[in-house]
C-alpha positions as CSV (number, residue, x, y, z in Angstrom):
1,M,0.0,0.0,0.0
2,R,1.1,3.6,-0.7
3,T,2.3,5.5,2.3
4,H,2.2,8.9,0.6
5,Y,0.2,10.8,-2.0
6,E,1.6,11.6,-5.4
7,F,0.8,14.8,-7.2
8,K,1.4,15.3,-10.9
9,P,2.8,18.7,-11.8
10,L,0.4,21.2,-13.4
11,N,0.9,21.3,-17.2
12,V,1.2,25.0,-17.5
13,G,1.8,25.0,-21.2
14,R,-1.3,23.0,-22.0
15,W,-3.5,25.2,-19.8
16,L,-2.0,28.3,-21.5
17,I,-2.7,27.0,-25.0
18,W,-6.3,26.1,-24.2
19,S,-6.8,29.4,-22.5
20,L,-5.5,31.3,-25.5
21,F,-7.7,29.2,-27.8
22,L,-10.8,30.1,-25.7
23,L,-9.7,33.7,-25.6
24,V,-9.4,33.9,-29.4
25,L,-12.8,32.4,-29.8
26,L,-14.3,35.0,-27.4
27,I,-12.6,38.1,-28.8
28,A,-12.5,37.3,-32.5
29,P,-16.0,38.8,-33.3
30,K,-14.9,41.9,-31.4
31,V,-11.9,42.4,-33.6
32,F,-13.7,41.4,-36.9
33,S,-17.1,42.8,-36.2
34,S,-18.7,43.1,-39.7
35,N,-21.5,40.7,-40.7
36,L,-19.3,39.1,-43.3
37,S,-16.4,38.6,-40.8
38,V,-18.7,37.1,-38.2
39,T,-20.3,34.7,-40.8
40,M,-16.8,33.7,-41.9
41,L,-15.8,33.0,-38.3
42,S,-18.8,30.8,-37.9
43,Q,-17.8,28.9,-41.0
44,M,-14.3,28.5,-39.6
45,G,-15.7,27.0,-36.5
46,V,-17.7,24.5,-38.5
47,A,-14.7,23.7,-40.7
48,I,-12.4,23.1,-37.7
49,I,-14.7,20.4,-36.3
50,A,-15.1,18.8,-39.8
51,C,-11.4,18.8,-40.6
52,L,-10.4,17.5,-37.1
53,S,-13.0,14.7,-37.4
54,F,-11.6,13.8,-40.8
55,N,-8.1,13.8,-39.4
56,M,-9.2,11.2,-36.8
57,L,-9.4,8.9,-39.8
58,L,-6.4,10.2,-41.9
59,G,-3.8,11.4,-39.5
60,Q,-4.6,9.2,-36.5
61,G,-5.8,6.1,-38.1
62,G,-4.2,6.2,-41.6
63,M,-7.6,5.8,-43.3
64,L,-7.7,7.9,-46.4
65,S,-11.4,8.6,-46.9
66,F,-12.8,10.2,-50.1
67,G,-16.3,10.4,-48.7
68,H,-16.2,12.2,-45.3
69,A,-18.7,14.8,-46.5
70,V,-21.3,12.0,-46.5
71,Y,-21.5,12.2,-42.7
72,T,-21.3,16.0,-42.4
73,G,-24.0,16.3,-45.1
74,L,-26.4,13.6,-43.8
75,G,-26.0,15.1,-40.3
76,A,-26.9,18.5,-41.8
77,Y,-30.0,17.1,-43.5
78,L,-31.2,15.4,-40.3
79,A,-30.5,18.6,-38.3
80,M,-32.5,20.6,-40.9
81,H,-35.5,18.2,-40.6
82,A,-35.3,18.4,-36.9
83,L,-35.2,22.3,-37.1
84,N,-38.3,22.3,-39.3
85,A,-40.1,19.8,-37.0
86,A,-39.3,22.1,-34.0
87,A,-40.7,25.1,-36.0
88,S,-43.9,23.2,-36.7
89,G,-44.3,22.1,-33.1
90,A,-43.9,18.4,-34.0
91,L,-40.6,18.2,-32.0
92,N,-39.9,19.9,-28.8
93,I,-36.2,20.7,-29.0
94,P,-34.3,23.9,-28.6
95,V,-32.1,25.2,-31.4
96,T,-29.1,24.9,-29.2
97,L,-29.3,21.1,-29.3
98,I,-29.9,20.9,-33.1
99,P,-26.2,20.3,-33.8
100,L,-26.4,17.2,-31.5
101,V,-29.2,15.9,-33.7
102,G,-26.7,16.2,-36.6
103,G,-24.1,14.5,-34.6
104,L,-26.3,11.5,-33.8
105,G,-27.3,11.4,-37.4
106,G,-23.7,11.4,-38.5
107,M,-22.9,8.7,-36.0
108,F,-25.9,6.6,-37.2
109,F,-24.8,6.6,-40.8
110,A,-21.2,6.0,-39.8
111,F,-22.4,3.0,-37.8
112,L,-24.4,1.9,-40.9
113,F,-21.8,2.5,-43.6
114,G,-18.7,2.1,-41.6
115,Y,-19.2,-1.6,-41.0
116,V,-18.7,-2.1,-44.7
117,T,-16.0,0.5,-45.4
118,T,-13.7,-0.4,-42.5
119,R,-13.6,-4.1,-43.3
120,K,-10.7,-3.3,-45.6
121,A,-7.8,-0.9,-45.2
122,G,-5.5,1.1,-47.5
123,T,-6.4,1.7,-51.1
124,T,-9.5,-0.6,-50.9
125,F,-10.9,1.4,-48.0
126,S,-10.4,4.6,-50.0
127,M,-12.2,3.2,-53.1
128,I,-15.1,2.0,-51.0
129,T,-15.5,5.4,-49.4
130,L,-15.4,7.0,-52.8
131,G,-18.1,4.6,-54.1
132,M,-20.2,5.2,-51.0
133,A,-19.9,9.0,-51.5
134,E,-21.1,8.7,-55.1
135,L,-24.0,6.5,-54.1
136,V,-25.2,9.0,-51.4
137,F,-24.8,11.9,-53.8
138,A,-26.9,10.1,-56.5
139,M,-29.5,9.3,-53.8
140,S,-29.7,13.0,-52.9
141,L,-31.0,13.8,-56.3
142,M,-33.4,10.8,-56.5
143,F,-35.2,10.9,-53.1
144,S,-36.5,14.4,-53.1
145,E,-38.8,13.8,-50.1
146,F,-35.8,13.7,-47.7
147,F,-33.1,15.5,-49.7
148,G,-35.3,18.2,-51.4
149,G,-33.9,17.5,-54.8
150,E,-31.7,20.2,-56.4
151,A,-33.3,23.0,-54.4
152,G,-32.4,21.3,-51.1
153,V,-34.2,21.7,-47.8
154,S,-34.4,25.1,-46.1
155,G,-35.6,26.3,-42.7
156,N,-35.7,29.1,-40.2
157,R,-33.3,29.0,-37.2
158,V,-35.5,31.5,-35.2
159,V,-37.7,29.0,-33.5
160,G,-39.7,29.2,-30.2
161,H,-39.4,31.8,-27.5
162,A,-36.3,33.8,-26.8
163,F,-34.2,32.5,-23.9
164,W,-32.3,35.3,-22.2
165,G,-32.7,37.3,-25.4
166,I,-31.1,34.5,-27.5
167,T,-33.1,33.9,-30.7
168,Y,-30.1,33.0,-33.0
169,G,-31.4,35.5,-35.4
170,P,-28.3,37.8,-35.3
171,P,-25.2,36.2,-36.7
172,I,-23.2,37.0,-33.6
173,Q,-25.4,34.7,-31.6
174,V,-24.9,31.9,-34.1
175,Y,-21.1,32.5,-33.9
176,Y,-21.0,32.1,-30.1
177,L,-23.1,28.9,-30.4
178,T,-20.6,27.6,-33.0
179,A,-17.6,28.7,-30.9
180,A,-19.0,26.9,-27.8
181,Y,-19.5,23.7,-29.8
182,S,-16.1,24.1,-31.5
183,F,-14.2,24.5,-28.2
184,V,-16.0,21.5,-26.6
185,C,-15.5,19.3,-29.7
186,V,-11.9,20.2,-30.2
187,G,-11.3,19.4,-26.5
188,L,-13.1,16.0,-26.8
189,M,-11.2,15.1,-30.0
190,Y,-7.9,16.0,-28.3
191,A,-8.9,13.9,-25.3
192,F,-9.6,11.0,-27.7
193,T,-6.0,11.0,-28.8
194,R,-5.0,10.3,-25.2
195,T,-7.3,7.4,-24.6
196,P,-6.3,3.8,-25.1
197,L,-8.5,3.6,-28.2
198,G,-6.8,6.6,-29.6
199,R,-3.4,5.1,-28.9
200,I,-4.3,1.7,-30.4
201,L,-5.7,3.5,-33.4
202,N,-2.2,5.0,-33.9
203,A,-0.8,1.5,-33.7
204,V,-3.2,0.3,-36.3
205,R,-2.0,3.0,-38.6
206,D,1.7,2.3,-38.0
207,N,1.8,-1.5,-37.7
208,P,-1.5,-3.4,-38.0
209,E,0.1,-6.8,-38.1
210,R,1.6,-6.3,-34.6
211,V,-1.7,-5.0,-33.3
212,E,-3.3,-8.2,-34.5
213,F,-0.5,-10.2,-32.8
214,I,-1.1,-8.6,-29.4
215,G,-4.8,-9.6,-29.6
216,Y,-6.7,-6.6,-31.0
217,N,-9.1,-6.7,-33.9
218,T,-7.9,-3.9,-36.3
219,Q,-11.3,-3.8,-38.1
220,H,-13.1,-3.2,-34.8
221,V,-10.6,-0.4,-33.9
222,R,-11.1,1.3,-37.3
223,Y,-14.9,0.8,-37.0
224,L,-15.1,2.5,-33.6
225,A,-12.9,5.4,-34.7
226,F,-15.1,5.7,-37.8
227,I,-18.2,6.0,-35.7
228,I,-16.7,8.6,-33.4
229,A,-15.5,10.6,-36.4
230,G,-19.0,10.4,-37.9
231,F,-20.4,11.9,-34.7
232,F,-18.2,15.0,-34.8
233,A,-18.7,15.3,-38.6
234,G,-22.5,15.4,-38.0
235,I,-22.1,18.1,-35.4
236,A,-20.3,20.2,-38.0
237,G,-23.1,19.6,-40.4
238,G,-25.7,20.6,-37.8
239,L,-23.9,23.8,-37.1
240,A,-23.7,24.6,-40.8
241,T,-27.4,24.0,-41.0
242,I,-28.1,26.7,-38.3
243,N,-25.6,29.1,-40.0
244,F,-26.9,28.8,-43.6
245,E,-30.5,27.7,-43.0
246,I,-30.4,25.6,-46.1
247,V,-28.9,22.2,-47.1
248,T,-28.4,21.2,-50.7
249,A,-26.9,18.1,-52.4
250,E,-23.6,19.9,-52.6
251,V,-22.9,19.1,-48.9
252,V,-22.6,15.4,-49.7
253,G,-20.7,15.8,-52.9
254,S,-17.2,14.7,-53.7
255,G,-16.1,18.3,-54.0
256,R,-16.7,18.9,-50.3
257,S,-15.0,15.6,-49.3
258,G,-12.0,16.7,-51.5
259,A,-11.9,20.0,-49.7
260,Y,-11.6,18.3,-46.3
261,L,-8.8,16.1,-47.6
262,L,-6.9,18.9,-49.3
263,F,-7.0,21.5,-46.5
264,T,-6.4,18.9,-43.8
265,Y,-3.3,17.9,-45.7
266,L,-2.2,21.5,-46.2
267,G,-2.6,22.3,-42.5
268,G,-0.7,19.2,-41.5
269,A,-2.4,15.8,-40.9
270,T,0.5,14.5,-38.6
271,F,-0.2,17.2,-35.9
272,F,-3.4,17.7,-34.0
273,F,-3.5,21.4,-34.6
274,G,-2.7,21.1,-38.3
275,P,-6.4,20.6,-39.4
276,I,-7.3,23.8,-37.5
277,I,-4.9,25.7,-39.7
278,G,-6.3,24.0,-42.7
279,A,-9.9,24.8,-41.8
280,V,-9.1,28.5,-41.5
281,L,-7.4,28.4,-44.9
282,M,-10.3,26.6,-46.4
283,V,-12.8,29.3,-45.4
284,L,-10.4,32.1,-46.6
285,A,-10.0,30.3,-49.9
286,F,-13.6,29.6,-50.5
287,V,-14.9,33.0,-49.4
288,L,-12.1,35.5,-50.1
289,L,-9.8,34.0,-52.7
290,S,-12.8,33.0,-54.9
291,E,-13.9,36.7,-54.9
292,F,-10.5,38.0,-56.1
293,T,-10.0,35.7,-59.1
294,K,-11.9,33.1,-61.1
295,A,-8.7,31.1,-61.3
296,W,-8.6,30.5,-57.6
297,L,-8.9,26.7,-57.9
298,L,-5.9,26.7,-60.2
299,Y,-3.9,28.7,-57.6
300,L,-5.1,26.3,-54.9
301,G,-3.9,23.4,-56.9
302,L,-0.5,24.9,-57.4
303,I,-0.1,25.7,-53.7
304,F,-1.0,22.1,-52.9
305,L,1.5,20.9,-55.5
306,F,4.3,22.9,-54.0
307,M,3.4,21.9,-50.5
308,V,3.6,18.2,-51.5
309,M,7.0,18.8,-53.1
310,Y,8.7,21.0,-50.5
311,A,6.7,20.6,-47.2
312,P,4.8,17.3,-47.2
313,G,4.1,17.6,-43.5
314,G,2.0,20.7,-44.0
315,I,2.1,24.1,-42.4
316,A,2.1,22.6,-38.9
317,S,5.3,20.7,-39.7
318,L,7.0,23.9,-40.9
319,L,6.0,25.7,-37.6
320,M,7.3,22.8,-35.5
321,M,10.6,22.6,-37.3
322,N,11.2,26.3,-36.9
323,L,10.2,26.1,-33.2
324,R,13.0,23.4,-32.9
325,L,15.4,25.8,-34.5
326,A,14.4,28.6,-32.2
327,Q,14.8,26.3,-29.2
328,F,18.4,25.8,-30.1
329,G,19.1,29.4,-31.1
330,R,19.5,28.8,-34.8
331,L,16.4,30.6,-36.1
332,R,18.0,34.0,-36.2
333,Q,20.7,32.8,-38.7
334,M,18.0,31.6,-41.1
335,W,15.9,34.8,-41.5
336,V,17.9,36.0,-44.5
337,S,17.3,32.8,-46.4
338,Y,13.6,32.9,-45.5
339,L,13.4,36.4,-46.8
340,G,15.1,35.4,-50.0
341,L,12.8,32.4,-50.5
342,A,9.7,34.6,-49.9
343,L,10.8,37.3,-52.3
344,T,11.8,35.0,-55.1
345,A,8.7,32.9,-54.7
346,L,6.6,36.1,-54.9
347,L,8.4,37.1,-58.0
348,A,7.8,33.7,-59.7
349,L,4.1,33.7,-58.6
350,S,3.7,37.3,-60.0
351,G,4.8,36.3,-63.4
352,A,2.8,33.0,-63.4
353,G,-0.2,34.8,-62.0
354,A,-0.1,37.5,-64.7
355,M,-0.1,34.8,-67.4
356,I,-2.9,32.8,-65.8
357,E,-5.1,35.9,-65.4
358,M,-4.6,36.8,-69.1
359,I,-5.5,33.3,-70.2
360,Y,-8.6,33.4,-68.0
361,H,-9.5,36.8,-69.4
362,I,-9.3,35.5,-73.0
363,Q,-11.5,32.5,-72.1
364,L,-14.1,34.2,-69.9
365,N,-14.0,38.0,-70.2
366,A,-13.1,38.6,-73.8
367,A,-16.2,40.8,-74.3
368,M,-14.9,43.2,-71.7
369,G,-12.0,44.3,-73.9
370,P,-8.3,43.3,-74.1
371,E,-7.1,45.1,-70.9
372,L,-7.2,43.9,-67.3
373,K,-5.7,44.9,-64.0
374,F,-3.5,42.5,-62.1
375,A,-1.8,43.5,-58.8
376,G,-2.2,47.1,-59.7
377,V,-0.6,46.7,-63.2
378,M,-2.6,47.0,-66.4
379,L,-2.1,44.1,-68.8
380,N,-3.2,43.8,-72.4
381,V,-3.8,40.3,-73.7
382,E,-3.2,41.5,-77.2
383,S,0.2,42.8,-76.4
384,L,3.2,40.5,-77.0
385,N,5.2,42.5,-74.5
386,C,2.9,41.6,-71.7
387,W,3.2,37.9,-72.5
388,V,7.0,38.0,-72.9
389,G,7.4,40.2,-69.8
390,S,5.2,37.9,-67.6
391,A,7.1,34.8,-68.8
392,F,10.5,36.5,-68.2
393,V,9.4,37.5,-64.6
394,M,8.2,33.9,-63.9
395,L,11.3,32.2,-65.3
396,T,13.6,34.6,-63.5
397,G,11.8,34.1,-60.2
398,I,12.0,30.3,-60.6
399,G,15.7,30.5,-61.3
400,L,16.4,32.7,-58.3
401,F,14.1,30.6,-56.1
402,E,16.0,27.4,-57.0
403,A,19.3,29.1,-56.3
404,T,18.1,30.5,-53.0
405,R,16.5,27.1,-52.1
406,R,19.9,25.3,-52.5
407,Q,21.6,27.9,-50.3
408,F,18.8,27.5,-47.8
409,A,19.1,23.7,-47.9
410,H,22.8,24.0,-47.1
411,E,22.2,26.3,-44.1
412,W,19.4,24.0,-43.0
413,D,21.6,20.9,-43.0
414,E,24.3,22.8,-41.0
415,A,21.7,23.8,-38.4
416,Q,20.4,20.2,-38.1
417,V,23.9,18.9,-37.6
418,F,24.5,21.5,-34.9
419,I,21.3,20.6,-33.2
420,E,22.1,16.9,-33.2
421,K,25.5,17.6,-31.7
422,E,24.0,19.9,-29.1
423,I,21.5,17.2,-28.1
424,K,24.2,14.6,-27.7
425,R,26.3,17.1,-25.7
426,R,23.4,17.7,-23.3
427,E,22.7,14.0,-22.9
428,A,26.3,13.5,-22.0
429,L,26.1,16.1,-19.3
């Protein structure tokens, strides 16, 4: 028997990070107070839950799903029907709990479909999820009684009597509801990574044969994780229902699933906070970047291509590697190389962007005349000088970027060697 009590030290860093996260959620609408900004912040909260639930499959379980939008979308449909039932008096449920209806719906369909999809792993799993996603999307256009056809299902989030003045009519009230769900869901999904199920899910990802050897059924582990991910995905769909007050077939389409995959990967699937970064970027791309240029999908594809080539770990991995440099005092010696990489990359992108915008102008806006403005510069699609100048700027930027990248790689290798020697020296002491 123990003769004394043991106390674990307080994890100050963890408390600080979660407190800062809560503080950001609380003050964000005070800093960005316009209706557009508040709506975007609500969308970011929804996207954070959706991307983190997807990363439970991809990053933590090694399950590459091409149909995660099925569970956010079906959860959104069930939440919308529950909202309309509450409005008609057929269901006595407050709007605050509507996202939980979406979560239970996402869990139900994950329980239903997951038994089939998780029986296989790897490429087979991915193909099954893709087929399931196409099946559900086709059904959304066939069964109009539930899905509403191409017009979708709409509703009104202002239901019942106001409670403490909360009607969810103003966007700011919807934001704080989304923020509350986001904070709780992010906390629960982080706690899941520390549970025995979360740990064994990592083991299934890394070495399924050894997991089977120690007595675990890998299919059951994947299946349980799939159901939990479906629950959180459904909550995201329910919050989106309250935010937009309409659900269409697009929410279960392959485009939405592809967006979750792309931005989770861009944020960094190997780190817990990576999908949070990706979710913020997803909303910025869909709302802001799409307003600036019609070629935004092409730019997004190019960014994804370069991230795969030069930073396959995503933005989160870049942050963590530089934090490691800062920890050993080597980050200050790299700022010149970082500045050179940024300037040369910007130069190359400026030339490439000018050529892309001129091509899109010829294809889509030829009736508006030959001139267009790009980055404050007037371009003429009929002028050979504009095409040659843009190509020259792009090629020059690429050449300078490659030269700078090689110098940066040399300095980076030296920094890593120094860090390894420093680690060994500290271990020796």
